C-alpha positions in Angstrom: -73.5 167.4 -76.8 -72.2 164.5 -75.3 -75.4 162.8 -75.4 -79.4 163.4 -75.6 -80.0 164.5 -72.1 -83.6 163.9 -72.0 -83.2 160.3 -73.1 -80.9 159.7 -70.6 -82.4 161.3 -67.9 -85.2 159.1 -68.6 -83.4 155.6 -68.5 -81.5 156.7 -65.7 -84.2 157.8 -63.3 -86.5 154.6 -64.1 -83.4 152.8 -62.7 -82.8 154.7 -59.6 -86.4 155.9 -58.4 -85.6 157.4 -55.0 -81.9 158.1 -55.7 -82.0 161.5 -57.2 -81.6 164.8 -56.4 -81.5 168.4 -57.7 -78.1 169.0 -59.2 -77.0 171.1 -62.2 -77.7 169.4 -65.3 -74.6 170.2 -66.9 -71.7 168.4 -68.3 -68.3 169.6 -67.5 -66.5 171.4 -70.4 -64.7 169.3 -72.6 -61.3 171.4 -71.6 -61.8 170.4 -68.1 -62.9 166.7 -68.8 -59.7 166.2 -70.7 -57.4 167.9 -68.2 -59.0 165.4 -65.8 -58.8 162.3 -67.8 -55.0 163.2 -68.7 -54.2 163.6 -64.9 -55.8 160.4 -63.8 -54.2 158.5 -66.6 -50.7 159.8 -65.5 -51.6 158.6 -62.2 -52.6 155.0 -63.5 -50.5 154.2 -66.5 -51.4 150.6 -66.5 -54.9 151.7 -66.7 -57.0 150.9 -70.0 -57.4 154.6 -71.3 -61.1 153.0 -72.5 -61.7 152.2 -69.2 -60.9 155.6 -67.8 -63.0 156.9 -70.5 -66.2 155.0 -70.0 -65.8 155.4 -66.3 -65.9 159.5 -66.3 -68.6 159.7 -69.3 -70.9 157.3 -66.8 -70.1 159.9 -63.9 -70.7 163.0 -65.9 -73.9 161.5 -67.7 -75.4 160.6 -64.1 -74.6 164.1 -62.5 -76.0 165.6 -65.6 -79.3 163.4 -65.3 -79.5 165.2 -61.5 -78.4 161.7 -59.9 -76.9 161.6 -56.6 -73.7 160.5 -57.0 -70.5 161.3 -55.2 -68.5 163.3 -57.3 -65.2 163.2 -55.0 -64.2 159.7 -55.4 -64.4 157.2 -58.6 -63.8 153.2 -58.7 -62.3 151.5 -62.0 -61.9 147.8 -62.3 -60.4 146.8 -65.7 -61.2 143.5 -66.5 -58.8 143.7 -69.3 -56.1 142.6 -67.0 -55.5 139.3 -65.4 -56.3 138.5 -61.5 -53.0 138.6 -60.5 -52.4 142.4 -61.7 -53.6 145.4 -59.7 -56.7 146.3 -62.0 -58.8 147.8 -59.8 -58.4 151.8 -59.0 -60.0 154.0 -56.4 -59.4 157.7 -57.2 -59.9 160.6 -55.5 -61.2 163.2 -57.6 -61.2 166.3 -55.2 -57.0 166.0 -54.9 -56.7 163.9 -57.9 -55.0 161.1 -56.6 -54.9 157.2 -56.1 -56.2 156.0 -53.0 -56.0 152.3 -53.8 -54.7 150.2 -56.6 -55.6 146.4 -55.7 -56.4 143.3 -57.0 -59.8 142.5 -57.0 -61.3 138.8 -58.0 -64.0 137.8 -60.9 -66.8 135.3 -61.0 -65.5 131.6 -61.0 -67.5 131.0 -64.0 -66.1 134.5 -65.7 -62.5 132.6 -66.2 -59.9 131.3 -65.0 -56.6 133.6 -64.5 -58.7 136.6 -66.7 -62.2 137.1 -66.8 -63.7 136.8 -70.4 -67.2 135.8 -69.8 -69.9 137.9 -68.1 -73.6 137.8 -67.0 -76.4 139.2 -65.1 -78.5 136.1 -64.5 -78.6 135.2 -60.7 -76.6 132.0 -60.1 -74.3 132.3 -62.6 -71.7 132.9 -60.9 -69.8 135.5 -63.1 -69.0 139.2 -63.0 -71.1 141.7 -64.2 -70.1 144.7 -66.5 -71.2 148.3 -66.4 -72.1 151.0 -63.8 -72.8 150.4 -60.3 -73.3 153.0 -57.1 -72.2 151.9 -54.0 -74.7 151.6 -51.2 -74.7 150.7 -47.6 -72.8 148.1 -45.7 -73.5 145.5 -43.4 -71.3 142.7 -41.6 -71.8 139.4 -43.4 -69.4 136.0 -43.3 -67.0 137.9 -45.0 -67.1 140.7 -42.5 -67.6 144.6 -43.4 -69.2 144.4 -47.1 -70.2 147.2 -49.4 -73.5 146.4 -51.6 -73.4 147.4 -55.0 -76.5 148.6 -57.3 -76.3 148.1 -60.5 -77.9 150.9 -62.9 -77.7 149.1 -66.0 -81.1 147.1 -67.3 -80.0 143.5 -68.3 -76.2 144.0 -67.8 -76.1 144.5 -63.7 -79.4 145.4 -62.5 -79.7 141.9 -60.6 -76.7 142.6 -58.5 -78.9 143.1 -55.5 -80.8 140.2 -55.6 -77.5 138.3 -56.7 -75.8 140.1 -53.4 -72.9 141.6 -55.5 -70.8 143.2 -53.1 -67.1 144.0 -52.3 -65.9 142.0 -49.6 -62.6 140.6 -47.9 -61.5 137.2 -49.3 -58.5 135.3 -47.9 -57.5 133.8 -51.2 -56.8 137.5 -52.8 -53.2 138.0 -51.9 -49.8 138.5 -53.8 -48.5 135.3 -52.5 -51.6 133.0 -53.8 -51.2 134.9 -57.0 -47.6 134.1 -57.2 -47.9 130.5 -56.3 -51.1 129.7 -58.1 -50.7 131.5 -61.1 -54.2 133.4 -60.4 -55.8 134.7 -57.1 -59.2 133.0 -56.2 -62.7 133.7 -57.7 -65.9 134.7 -56.4 -69.3 134.0 -57.2 -69.5 137.4 -58.8 -68.1 139.8 -56.6 -65.6 141.9 -57.0 -63.6 140.9 -53.3 -60.5 142.3 -52.2 -57.6 141.4 -50.1 -59.0 141.6 -46.3 -55.8 143.7 -45.3 -57.1 146.7 -47.1 -61.0 145.8 -47.4 -62.2 148.1 -44.6 -60.6 151.0 -45.5 -61.6 150.9 -49.1 -65.1 150.1 -48.2 -65.4 153.0 -46.0 -63.6 155.2 -48.6 -66.5 154.5 -51.3 -69.6 153.6 -49.5 -72.5 155.7 -50.0 -73.4 156.4 -53.5 -70.1 156.4 -55.1 -69.7 155.2 -58.9 -67.9 151.9 -60.0 -67.7 151.0 -63.2 -66.8 147.5 -64.3 -65.0 147.4 -67.4 -64.2 145.1 -70.2 -64.3 145.8 -74.1 -67.7 144.1 -74.5 -68.9 145.7 -78.0 -72.8 144.9 -77.0 -72.4 146.4 -73.7 -70.6 149.2 -75.1 -73.0 149.7 -77.8 -75.8 149.8 -75.9 -74.8 151.1 -72.5 -76.5 155.0 -72.1 -74.3 155.6 -69.0 -71.0 154.3 -70.1 -71.4 154.1 -73.9 -69.0 156.3 -75.9 -70.2 158.6 -78.5 -68.7 157.8 -81.9 -69.5 161.2 -82.9 -66.7 162.5 -80.0 -63.6 162.5 -81.6 -60.7 163.5 -79.3 -56.8 162.4 -78.7 -57.9 160.3 -76.1 -59.4 157.5 -77.8 -55.8 157.2 -79.5 -53.7 156.3 -76.3 -52.3 152.8 -75.6 -52.6 151.2 -72.9 -49.9 151.7 -70.5 -48.3 148.4 -70.7 
């Protein structure tokens, strides 16, 4: 098995009380998983393959635990990339296509051009790593905004208290990236360009997985959702980054 289902279920259910439904507690066959992995990576060759693997692993574990999570859409933020690159991907899993590939902000205390520090602490003004579920929307000072519920204790479970949301930000544009060498930074929110914010938010709202990735070894070693099982060795692990 990919993981101890009973242990993962206990952890996830304790974090997501009220967010579960009865779903088949089964992980897709390895061949199907690999097929999906390679199809998505072909669509997004610049996405770190480890980020994609962590995201698909987290999605499969949530589904196997009976968590109410959308299986038709998946968002990955690859913080191995600088903010000047389009490092946020939204995949349509039902049709195997990319819905969005966008720039996204990181927290002002996480780094300058690139995020290198991460925190779950209130008032840290840093980005949090890990698996999130999208919640409901509201109208705030940035317009339509989407709440993110962190699923990993000690890693991102303060996201609601910190008001970590997807929202529009005028400090994100190709022109700003060219002129300043980086886009603007947030207080920890994965903000996006105003031109696409509403359509992106509407596409992923209501229980979709968002995986914020960085090769932080402590997180990857301890994560019950995105942590990779070292006993499972496949050719996926040897694929180089897209450049």
